[in-house]
C-alpha positions in Angstrom: 202.8 -27.4 -61.9 203.5 -30.2 -59.5 205.4 -30.3 -56.2 209.1 -30.9 -56.0 209.9 -34.4 -54.7 209.6 -34.9 -50.9 209.5 -37.7 -48.3 206.4 -38.2 -46.3 205.9 -39.2 -42.7 202.5 -39.8 -41.1 203.1 -39.2 -37.4 201.0 -41.2 -34.9 201.9 -38.9 -32.0 203.4 -35.5 -31.2 206.6 -37.2 -30.1 206.9 -38.9 -33.5 206.2 -35.6 -35.3 208.9 -33.7 -33.4 211.4 -36.5 -33.9 210.8 -36.4 -37.6 211.1 -32.7 -37.7 214.4 -32.8 -35.8 215.8 -35.5 -38.2 215.1 -33.3 -41.2 217.4 -30.6 -40.0 215.1 -27.7 -40.7 214.0 -29.0 -44.2 210.6 -30.4 -43.2 207.1 -28.8 -43.1 204.2 -29.8 -40.9 201.1 -30.9 -42.8 197.8 -30.4 -41.0 194.7 -29.8 -43.2 196.8 -29.0 -46.2 194.5 -26.2 -47.4 197.3 -23.7 -47.6 200.4 -25.9 -47.8 198.9 -28.0 -50.7 198.7 -25.1 -53.1 202.0 -23.8 -52.0 203.6 -27.1 -52.8 202.0 -27.2 -56.2 203.2 -23.8 -57.0 206.6 -24.6 -55.6 206.4 -21.7 -53.2 207.3 -24.3 -50.6 209.7 -27.2 -51.5 210.5 -29.0 -48.2 212.6 -32.2 -48.2 210.0 -33.9 -46.0 206.3 -33.5 -45.0 205.4 -34.5 -41.5 201.6 -35.2 -41.5 200.0 -34.6 -38.1 196.5 -35.0 -39.4 196.1 -38.5 -37.8 196.9 -37.5 -34.3 193.6 -37.9 -32.4 194.7 -35.8 -29.4 195.0 -32.7 -31.7 191.3 -33.0 -32.7 189.8 -32.6 -29.2 187.8 -29.7 -27.7 187.5 -29.6 -24.0 187.8 -27.6 -20.8 190.5 -27.3 -18.2 190.8 -24.9 -15.3 188.0 -22.6 -16.5 189.4 -22.4 -20.0 188.3 -23.8 -23.3 191.0 -25.9 -24.9 191.0 -26.5 -28.6 193.4 -28.9 -30.3 195.4 -27.5 -33.2 194.0 -30.2 -35.5 190.4 -29.1 -34.9 188.9 -28.1 -38.3 187.0 -24.9 -39.0 183.9 -27.0 -39.7 184.1 -28.6 -36.3 184.0 -25.2 -34.7 181.3 -23.9 -37.0 179.1 -26.8 -36.0 179.5 -26.4 -32.2 176.1 -26.2 -30.4 177.5 -24.7 -27.2 175.6 -21.4 -26.5 178.3 -19.7 -24.5 179.5 -16.4 -25.9 183.1 -17.4 -26.6 182.0 -20.5 -28.6 179.4 -18.5 -30.4 182.1 -16.1 -31.5 184.3 -19.0 -32.7 181.3 -20.5 -34.6 180.7 -17.2 -36.3 184.3 -16.7 -37.3 184.7 -20.3 -38.5 181.6 -20.0 -40.7 183.1 -17.0 -42.6 186.4 -18.8 -43.6 186.6 -19.7 -47.2 184.0 -22.3 -48.2 182.5 -25.3 -46.5 184.7 -27.8 -48.5 187.8 -25.9 -47.2 186.5 -25.7 -43.7 186.1 -29.4 -43.5 189.8 -29.9 -44.0 191.5 -26.7 -42.9 192.5 -26.5 -39.2 192.7 -23.7 -36.7 196.3 -24.7 -35.8 197.4 -24.7 -39.4 195.9 -21.2 -39.9 197.6 -19.8 -36.8 201.0 -21.5 -37.5 200.9 -20.2 -41.1 200.4 -16.7 -39.8 198.9 -15.0 -42.8 198.2 -11.5 -41.5 194.7 -11.6 -43.0 193.8 -14.8 -41.2 190.6 -14.6 -39.2 191.8 -16.7 -36.3 194.8 -14.4 -35.5 192.5 -11.5 -34.8 189.9 -13.6 -33.0 192.4 -15.3 -30.7 194.0 -11.9 -29.8 190.5 -10.7 -29.0 190.1 -13.7 -26.6 193.6 -13.2 -25.1 194.4 -16.8 -26.0 197.4 -18.8 -25.0 199.1 -21.4 -27.2 200.6 -24.7 -26.1 203.7 -25.6 -28.2 205.3 -29.1 -28.1 208.9 -29.7 -28.8 211.8 -32.0 -27.9 212.2 -30.2 -24.5 208.5 -30.7 -23.7 205.6 -28.2 -23.6 205.8 -24.5 -23.4 203.1 -21.8 -23.3 203.1 -18.5 -25.2 200.4 -15.8 -25.4 199.0 -15.3 -28.8 200.1 -11.6 -28.6 203.7 -12.8 -28.6 203.4 -15.7 -31.1 203.2 -13.9 -34.4 206.5 -12.1 -35.1 205.5 -10.7 -38.5 203.8 -11.7 -41.7 204.2 -15.5 -42.0 206.7 -15.5 -39.1 206.0 -17.0 -35.7 207.6 -18.1 -32.4 207.6 -21.7 -33.5 211.0 -23.4 -33.9 211.5 -25.7 -36.9 211.3 -28.7 -34.6 208.1 -27.6 -32.7 204.4 -28.3 -33.3 201.5 -26.1 -32.2 199.5 -28.5 -29.9 196.5 -26.5 -28.6 194.9 -23.1 -28.1 193.2 -22.1 -24.8 191.4 -19.1 -23.5 189.2 -18.2 -20.6 185.5 -18.8 -20.8 183.4 -15.6 -20.9 180.5 -14.8 -18.6 177.0 -15.3 -19.9 176.6 -11.6 -20.4 179.7 -11.1 -22.5 179.1 -9.3 -25.8 181.1 -9.4 -29.0 181.2 -8.0 -32.5 183.2 -9.3 -35.4 183.3 -7.7 -38.9 185.4 -8.6 -41.9 185.4 -6.6 -45.1 186.2 -8.7 -48.2 185.6 -8.2 -51.9 183.4 -11.3 -52.0 182.3 -14.1 -49.6 184.9 -16.7 -48.8 188.0 -14.5 -49.7 190.6 -13.3 -47.2 189.4 -10.0 -45.7 190.9 -6.7 -46.5 190.0 -5.4 -43.0 188.9 -7.0 -39.7 187.3 -5.3 -36.7 186.6 -7.2 -33.5 185.3 -6.1 -30.2 184.6 -7.9 -26.9 183.1 -6.6 -23.7 182.6 -8.7 -20.6 181.6 -6.5 -17.7 181.4 -9.4 -15.2 185.1 -10.2 -15.9 186.1 -6.5 -16.3 187.4 -7.3 -19.8 187.2 -5.0 -22.8 189.2 -5.5 -25.9 189.1 -4.1 -29.5 191.3 -5.5 -32.2 192.0 -4.4 -35.8 193.2 -7.1 -38.1 194.1 -8.0 -41.7 197.0 -5.6 -41.7 200.4 -6.2 -43.2 201.5 -7.1 -39.7 200.1 -9.0 -36.7 196.6 -7.8 -35.6 196.7 -4.8 -33.2 194.8 -4.2 -30.0 193.2 -0.8 -29.3 193.3 -0.7 -25.5 192.6 3.0 -24.9 189.5 2.9 -27.2 188.3 -0.3 -25.5 188.6 1.2 -22.1 186.7 4.3 -23.1 183.9 2.4 -24.8 183.6 0.1 -21.8 183.2 3.2 -19.6 181.1 5.4 -21.8 179.5 3.2 -24.4 179.3 4.0 -28.1 179.4 7.8 -27.4 183.2 7.2 -26.8 183.7 5.9 -30.3 182.7 8.5 -33.0 184.2 7.7 -36.4 187.1 10.1 -36.1 188.1 8.8 -32.7 188.0 5.2 -34.1 190.1 6.3 -37.1 192.6 8.0 -34.8 192.9 4.8 -32.7 193.4 2.6 -35.8 196.0 5.1 -37.3 198.0 5.0 -34.0 197.9 1.2 -33.8 198.8 0.7 -37.4 200.8 3.6 -38.7 201.5 3.8 -42.4 198.1 2.7 -43.7 197.2 4.5 -46.9 193.9 6.5 -46.7 191.8 3.8 -48.3 193.1 1.0 -46.0 192.7 3.3 -43.0 189.1 4.0 -43.9 188.3 0.3 -44.4 189.9 -0.8 -41.1 188.2 2.1 -39.2 184.8 1.1 -40.7 185.3 -2.5 -39.7 186.2 -1.5 -36.1 183.2 0.8 -35.9 180.8 -1.8 -37.2 182.2 -4.4 -34.8 181.6 -2.0 -31.9 178.0 -1.3 -33.0 177.4 -5.1 -33.4 178.8 -5.8 -29.9 176.8 -3.0 -28.1 173.6 -3.0 -30.1 170.6 -3.1 -27.7 
């Protein structure tokens, strides 16, 4: 099957992209890496009147620092993150996550912003950015606005982005050198979307402790009480039953198999983060 007919605009700037989206009256889609939207077009699961390609906007492909935060443009590819040589803990986490997404050919085209904006509940970046307490910069006709990642995803494939807005960048605080993290995904085979995600981050110097369960039928969920207990008492505070209770409370309605998978993922992430 081939896509339904559409017009194509290659935007040279965010301003051009937003103007094109506004002119389409809600009938346009943003094209970044195209690794998700392309198949959707071919299967006619998406049939926009216009595609607005932001893949040529150089400003979206930058990685830098500002005010003690790492700032990643939404057009940065998974491969660009996978190949970073920065030894800092946050970047090592990003490298690890990026390396597990699909296959190298996909990672060279797919973008972090495209993944976040698509908001597939099983996407690795959603859980990772919640773990890092990231903030998103969104660009629209009225200018820029900031929104925390925890408020961005409204549900499966639903976000806080308006039809005339573009995700511009992702930022999060740099971790201390002693920060420790764990990230575990359970999938049927390498390269597939995970069926369960467990992620943990402990940074004693910054008094930060977070645990996230992802790949749910909804946005990823934090486990704050469990994170606080583990930060205080170590792995003794996270026996399997307590982990399962925390996951069940955060994501009610999981069937027994899904609950077990997610609990195992969280438990493994904790052990990975706190292993001596």
